[in-house]
N, C-alpha and C positions, 0 to 999 in steps of 0.2 A: 527367517531365522533372526532372532534378536539377541542383543548383548545386554548384560546387566547395566543398570544405571551407574554412572560415574560421578563421583563427588568432585567439587571444585576446590576442596580444601587444600590439596597439594598440587594443583595444576594452575597454570596461567595461560592466557591466550597468547598466540603468536602475534608479533607486531602487525602482520597483514590482517589478521582477524580483528585486532583492536581497531585498526584503521577502518575496516569495513563496518564495525559496530558503531563507530563514531559517525561515519557517513550515514548509516541507517537512522541513528538518533537525529541527525541534522535533517534528514529527509522527512521524518515524522513530524518534527517541530515545524519545519517549513510548511508542510501540508496543513497542519493545524492553524498556522499563521495565515495561510492563504484563505482558509474558510473564514477566519475572523475578519480579514480585509473585506471579503465579499459581503459579509453581514453588516459591516460598519460604514462602508463607503456610501455616500449619497448616490442614488440612482441617477445616471446620466442619460439613460435610454429607457424605453418602455419594456415591460416584461415579455413583449412579443418578439424581442430580439434575442438571438442566440447568445450574444455577448453580454446580456443583462448581468449586472447593472452598470457595466463599463462602456466607455466609448470604444470605437473600433480600434484605436491605437492602444488603449488600455487593455483591451481584450487580447491583442496580439502579445503584448508584454507578459500578461498573466499566463498565457498558454506556454510561452517559452520557459517561464519559471516552473510550470507543471512538468515540462519535459525534464528539466534538471532534477526536480524532486523525485520523479519516478526512477531516474537513473541512480539516485542516491539509495532509494529503497531496494533497487535491484542489486546493488553492491552488497547490501546486507543479506538479502535472500541467497545470493550465491555463496557468501561466506557461511551462512547457516547450512547450506547444502554440503559444503566441504566438511563442516564440523560434525553435523548430526546425520548426514547422509548414510554413513556406514552402519547406523543403528538398524535400519531395516529398509526393504524395498519400498514400503509404503511411504516412508519419509522422503526417500529420493524421488518417488513419483509425485508426491504432493508438492515438494519444493520446485521440482522441474515444471509442474503445471503453473505454479505461482510465477515463476520466472517468465514463462511464455505469456501469461496474462499481463505482467508488467511491461513486457516488450510490446505487446499489442496496444496497451493503453498509451504508451509513449507515442506510437504511430498515430493513434487516435487524436492525441493532443496536437500533433503537427497538422493533421487533417483539419481539425476544427479552427485552426488559424485562418483557413480560407473562408470561413463562415462569419468573419468579423462583421460584415454588413448584412448578413442574412437574417430572415425572420424564422420563427419556429415553425411556420407553415411550409418552409422550403423543404423539398424532398431530401436534400442533402443533410438537413438537420435530423430527419428521421433515421437516416443511415448512421449518422454520428451517434444517436441515442442507442441504436441497436448494438453497434460496436462497443460503445462504452459499457453497456449492460453485460455483454459477453465477456469482456476483459475483466470486469469487476467480479463476476461470478467465478471465473477461472482463478483469480487471485485468492478470493475468499475460500473456495472449496479446496484449493491446493494447500493453503495454510491450515485448514481444518484437518485434512487427512494427515499432513505432516505433524500437526500438533498432537493428534491422537497417538501417533507412533512415538513421539518424543516423550509424552507423558508415561507411556508404557515402559520404555527402555531407553530414555534419552540420556544425554551427557550432563544433565543438570539436576539439582534438587532444589527444594524451596520454591519461591515464587517464579524463579527463572524457568522452572519446568513447565509452567502453564502459559507463558506469554504467547507462544506460537499458536496454541489451541485457542486462546481467548481472541487473538487477532482473526483467526479463521472463523470462529463461531459468530463473531460480531457481524459478519457479512449478511447474516439473516436480517439483522436490523437495518443494514444498509439497503438491501434489496427491497425491503418493505417500505422504507421511508424516502428513498432517493427520488421517487416520482411524486411525493407529496408536496408540501409547501416549500418554497425556496429556503426559508429560515430553518425548517426542520432538516432538510437535506444537508445543509451546510454544517449544522451542529453535529449531525451523525457522522459526516465525513471527517470533521475535525477530531472527534473522539476516536475514530478508526485510525487516523494518522498518529495519534498519541499512543495507541496500542502498538503500532509499528515501531515507535520510538522505544517502547519497552522491549521489543525484540532486539533492537540495537544494543540496549543496556545489557541484555542477556549475553550477547556476543563478547562483551568486555571481560566476561569470566568464563570463556570457553576453554575446554581442555585442548592441549596440542594434539 
């Protein structure tokens, strides 16, 4: 069962939702910045290292910033669940799946810290790649399912109506290019994070 779309003309987001929206925007911008850093920093190790292009110490620091970034995005997704979840069960299921994916991805980033000195041939690196792929797909498919529900009967109109769907649909590009060249994968991830920032902006005009 769905409810009719609500306009934002006479509604304003609660302080808690505004805070979550700002955190999500910060997480998206931080993610885009992380990709830019990885593209611009001179390689300190060879591409056969899991931590490429950073030293072991730089790799650990970057992974910790990824943990923070994922938690910022998770705050936005949980706020989106609170605001748009009542629209339909598909929205709730999709956003719940996204939250699980972000939680798993956060654990993956903690795990990959242990691979600071490992090579890509290390079996642990293969496990990391598998877990990273699973969590990425969960995040993207969850946002896609939720986005479809929000477009059909969500609490927004205009461009805000489409941000969740666009973020979910973009996972197709992420999955196709994440294992291609290092440069392409970082560009794709950076764009994906900017789409998450758009979701955060959407939350700033969420109905109570």
